C-alpha positions in Angstrom: -20.1 12.1 6.2 -16.4 12.4 7.1 -15.2 10.4 10.1 -11.9 10.2 11.8 -11.0 7.0 13.6 -8.0 6.8 15.9 -6.6 3.5 17.1 -4.5 0.6 16.1 -5.2 -1.9 13.3 -4.9 -5.0 15.5 -7.5 -3.8 18.0 -10.9 -5.6 17.5 -13.0 -2.5 18.4 -11.1 -0.3 16.0 -11.6 -2.8 13.2 -15.4 -2.9 14.0 -15.6 0.9 13.9 -13.8 1.0 10.5 -16.1 -1.7 9.1 -19.2 0.1 10.5 -18.4 3.3 8.7 -17.2 1.8 5.5 -20.4 -0.3 5.2 -22.3 3.0 5.4 -20.1 4.6 2.7 -18.7 7.2 5.1 -15.4 8.8 4.2 -13.1 7.4 6.8 -9.7 8.8 7.8 -7.8 6.3 9.9 -4.9 7.3 12.1 -2.9 4.4 13.4 -1.3 5.2 16.8 1.5 2.7 16.0 2.6 4.9 13.1 2.0 8.4 14.4 1.2 9.9 17.8 -1.9 12.1 18.0 -1.5 15.9 18.3 -2.2 17.4 21.7 -5.0 19.6 20.2 -6.8 16.5 18.8 -6.6 14.6 22.0 -7.6 17.7 24.1 -11.0 17.6 22.4 -11.6 14.1 23.8 -10.1 14.9 27.2 -12.3 18.0 27.5 -15.4 16.0 26.7 -14.7 12.7 28.5 -11.9 13.2 31.0 -9.1 10.8 31.9 -11.5 8.4 33.7 -13.2 7.4 30.4 -10.2 7.8 28.1 -7.3 6.1 29.9 -7.5 2.3 29.7 -6.0 1.2 33.0 -6.2 -2.5 31.9 -4.1 -2.0 28.7 -0.7 -3.7 28.4 1.1 -0.4 27.7 -0.4 1.1 30.9 1.0 -1.7 32.9 4.4 -1.7 31.1 4.8 2.0 31.9 4.1 1.4 35.6 1.3 3.8 35.8 -0.9 1.6 38.0 -0.4 3.9 41.1 -0.2 7.2 39.2 -2.8 9.8 40.0 -2.4 12.8 37.7 -4.8 15.5 36.6 -6.3 15.6 33.1 -3.5 17.9 31.8 -0.8 15.5 32.8 -2.7 12.5 31.4 -3.0 14.4 28.1 0.8 14.8 27.9 1.3 11.2 28.7 -1.3 10.1 26.1 0.4 12.2 23.4 3.6 10.4 23.9 2.1 6.9 24.7 -1.3 6.7 22.9 -1.5 3.0 23.5 -2.8 3.7 27.0 -6.0 5.1 25.6 -9.3 3.3 25.2 -9.9 2.6 21.5 -11.2 3.6 19.1 -11.5 7.3 19.4 -14.0 8.5 16.7 -14.8 12.0 15.6 -17.2 13.4 13.1 -17.4 17.2 13.3 -18.1 18.1 16.9 -19.4 14.6 17.7 -17.0 12.3 19.6 -17.1 8.8 21.0 -14.6 6.6 22.9 -14.6 2.8 22.5 -17.1 0.8 20.5 -20.3 2.9 20.5 -22.4 1.7 17.6 -25.6 3.3 19.1 -24.1 6.8 18.9 -22.7 6.2 15.4 -26.1 5.1 14.2 -27.6 8.4 15.6 -25.0 10.3 13.6 -26.4 8.8 10.4 -30.0 9.6 11.5 -29.3 13.3 11.8 
């Protein structure tokens, strides 16, 4: 099984996701948001599936620093902002084929291995 994990190394949930998949010998491709911003196409998959309400972490430090507390944009504008500032996203974002999850979702990941 090939899995892509998007996040930052010092995020606890991202580290848990990486450990979960490595323990099950899945081939993990990790993309660190601090080293490289995600592509618009990659993030669009997550926005199409979950929308900004589930993806944007309104409690994150970066969200506060950017002064977005009172911002009310549509999904397309949030997608543009997230491409430039991925630290406003809830992490980790995990993808395996067409299956996607946001945040620590061990139950869904276990189902992926059951299929």
